[in-house]
N, C-alpha and C positions, 0 to 999 in steps of 0.2 A: 521358652528358652530352656534347653537341657544342659545346664551348666555342670561341668565336671568339678566336683568338690575337691578332688585331689589337686587339680590345677589351681583352684583358689587357695588351697593350703600352701602349695609351692610358691605362689605369688606372694603370700604374706611372709614366708621365710626369706625370700629374696628381698622384698621391700624392707625387711628388718635388718638386712646387711649380709645375709648368707649368699654365697656364690652358687652358680648352677652346679659346679663341681661338688660343693659341699652338700647340696640338696641330693644329688645323685648318689653320694656316698651314704647318706642317711636312709634313702629310700631304695627299694628294689627296682630301680629304673635307671636307664642310661642318661648321660648328659643331653644327648640329642632328643631323648624322650621327654625330658623336662622342658627343653626349649620348644619342642612342638606343642606341648600342652599349654605353655604360656602364650604361644602365638594363637592357638585356638581360643583361649580365654579372651585375648584382646579383640579377636574377630567377633566374638559373641557380645562383648561390651560395646564394640563399635569405635574404639579409639585406643591408641597405644597407652599402656599402663606403666611400662618400664622403658627406660632409656639408658644407653651405655654411657658411662663416665669413666674413661680410661679402661681398666680391665674388669670393672664391676658394673652391675646394673643398679640403677636407682629409680625410684618412682617418678613418673611424670606428674604434672599438676593433677591430671585426671586420676592417676594412680594414688596420689595423696587423698583425693576425695573418696575413692573407692575403698581404700585400705581399712578405715574403721568399720565400714559396713561388712567387709569380708571377715574381719576379726569377730564381729558380733555374730555373723551367720555361723561361723565355725564353732564359736562358743555355745551357741544355742543347739547346734547339732550334737556337740559333745555332751551337753547336759541332757538332751533328749535321749541319746543312746544309753547314757548312764541310768536315766530314769527307767527306760524300758528294760534294761538288764536287771535292775533291781526289782521291777514289777513282775517279771516273768520268772525270777529265781524262786524256787520253792522255799528257800530259807530267808528271803528278804522281800518277798512280794506282799501284796495286799489282798485281803479277802473281804468281799462285800456280802453282808448277810442281812436279809429281811426277816423279822420275827414278830410274833404276836405277843401282846403285853403279858399274858399269863406265863409265858416261858422266859420272860426277861429277868426274873428274879432268881431262877435256879438253873434251868436247862442250858441256856445260852452261856451264862458265866461259867458253869461247870465245864462245858465243852471247850470254850476258849482258853480257860486256865490250864486244862490238861494238855491241850494242843501246844500252848506256848511253853510248856515245860520242856518240850523237845525242839521247838522252833521259836526261840525268844525274839527273833528279829522280824517275824511276820507281823504286819499291821492289820487291823480290822476296821472296816467301816460298817457300823451297825445302824439299821433303820427299822423303826417300829412300824408295823402295818396293822390295819384292822382286819377282822375276819369277815369282810364284806362278801356277801353271797355272789355278787357280780364283780368282785375285785379282780384285777389283773395279776397273774403270777409274777414272782420275782420283782415286785414293786414296779410293774410295767417294763421289766427288762433291764432295770438299772442295777440290779444286784446279781451276784454269782449264784447264791443259794438262798433258799427260804426254809425256815423252821416254823411250822405252824400247823393248824388243824384244817386249813382249807384244802379240799380234796380236788385238785385239778386232774383232769383226765390225762393219763400218761401216754406218750407216743410221739412220733415224729410229726404228726399232724395236729395243729391247734384244735382245741375243742370248740372254739367260737371264732367267727371272723374278727381279726384284729388281735387275737390272743397270741401268746408265744407257745411253741411246741415245747413240752417239758417231759422230763422223767421224774418219777415220784417213787419214794420208798417209805413204807410205814416203819417208824422207829420206836413207837411206844404208844401208850394209852394214858390219857389224862382223865382221871375220874371226876365226876361232878358231885357237888355237895349242895345241900340246902342251907343257905346262909340265914342265920337267925340272930336277933339281938340277944345279949346275955340275959335279959329279963323275960325272954319269950317263954311261953308255957312249955315248949318242947326243948328248951336249952339244956336240960339235964339229960337228954337222950343222946345216945351215940348214933342211933339210926332212926330214920323217919321215912314215911312215904308221902308223896306229893298229895295224895287224897286227903291227908290229915290237915293240909293248909289250903284246901280248895276254896274256902270262903274268906281267905285273907288277902289283903292287898299285896301285889307283887311289884318288885322293882326290877327292871330289865334293861338290856342294851337296846339300841335302835332296831326297828323291824328289819333293816337290811343286814343285820348281823347273823352269821351262821349259828352262833351260840344262842341267840334269841329264838331262831327257828327250831333248834333242837329242844330248847326248853319248852316252847309252845307245844311241840309234838309230844313231849313227855307228859305234859299236863293233859293234853287231849287223850293220850293213852290211859291216863288215870281217871278220865271221865269228866273233865271240866275244862273250861277256857279261863286262863288266868286273868284276873282283873288288874291290869298293869296301871299303876297310879303315877309312876315316875319312870322316865326313860333316860338313862345316863349315856354319856358319850364314851366312857371307858369303865373298866371294872373297879377302879379306885373310887369313882363316884358311887357306883352301885353299892360297894361295901360300906362306904360312909353313910349312905342313907339307911342301910340295914342296921348299922350300929346305932343310929339315932332312933331306931324303933319305928321307922316309917313303913316297914313292910318286910317281906321275905324275898329271897332271890335264889336263882339257880346259878351257881358259879363254879369255875374249876376249883378243885381242892387245892388249898395252898400247900406248897412244899414245906415240910418241917424245917424250921430254922430261917424261913424267909420273913420279911417284914409283915406280910399279910397274915401269917400264922402267929406272929409274936405280939400283936396288938392286944389281944385278949378282949377286944370289944365286940367281936363277932364269934358266934359258935357255928361250926360247920358240921352238920349232921350228915352221916353217910346215907345216901338215897338208896332205898330198897327197890326202886322201880327198875325194871329191866331196861337195859340200854342207856343207863345214866353214866355215860362216859363218851369221850370223843378221841379219835385217833390223832396221833402226832405224825406229821409227814416231813420228810426231807425232800425238797424239790430243787431241781437244777435244769438248765436249758438243754433241750435235745438238738437244737439247731446250730450250736457252736460248741467247740471243745472248751472246757474250763482251763484257765491258765494254771501253771503248776502248783502254786500255793493254794488256790481254791480246790484243785483236785486232791491235794494232800489232805486238806481239811475235810472234804467230803468222805474220803476213806477213813479218816479218824473218827468221824461221827458214826459211821457204820460199824467200825471196829469197837468203839466205846459201847455201843448198844449190844453188840453180839457177845462181848466179854463181860457185860454187866458192870462196866465202869461207871455208867450212869443208870439211875433208876427213875424213869418217868412215872413214878407212883407217889402220890402225895400223902401227907399226913392228914389227921382228922382236924 
């Protein structure tokens, strides 16, 4: 059924007591146009909805049954149009962001805060994702943008069957540090090489983590395979085990002023090994345009990086 929503709205006006003349005065349509639209609506419904009573039209019993459903349909349509208008407006829309844990205490808050200074009514849906080697970009396509260290191949063709086609831009570098307990023999050092802890137990993320692979590669480059004694599900667990003196770990350098840097329970020594860092990427879909609010935020991220409004360089 291809029902004319204007005819439904005119029906509700007439059923509420308006005359056809009054409806035509309110709308850019003639009286005959209103009458024809009401006749088509009745034909689609399959029964008369209005009946004449003197000089006015009143609902038939079928019209009384139909009226609350028509009111509800029009209200839902109005709400839906308002929601879409709000959604696509750059100043009142919603931006969905996926991000990795290590960026959630500084980069993401910094970017959202500076963006909302100019666009206070934009809402954000934030989703934390793991740095899985085989993970899907944009949280499987449910978010507009991703901030993280996962390096998806950029282009209009997906890198693997089932993946999304994405664009990618490098926006900074996240240095890596050697995490040590405060009573570790190297805790007084500002810099250290991985070869110096080759015989010590390591705490790491799961083998499917890109950070885990990078750490293993750095250890191999230093001439040894790390003896991983604990595998944590996230970086807070890794740091907690390091603080307890159960091993050392390769972790992203905590941003100065974040909770990770303020605890004082873990010492982060700068790694002297070549390549002890990972790039931070901004990723967005290549197969569909971003809605205005998300597009504005993407431009804000690029501008914030290029003008040095954010510094993806961590403290010690």
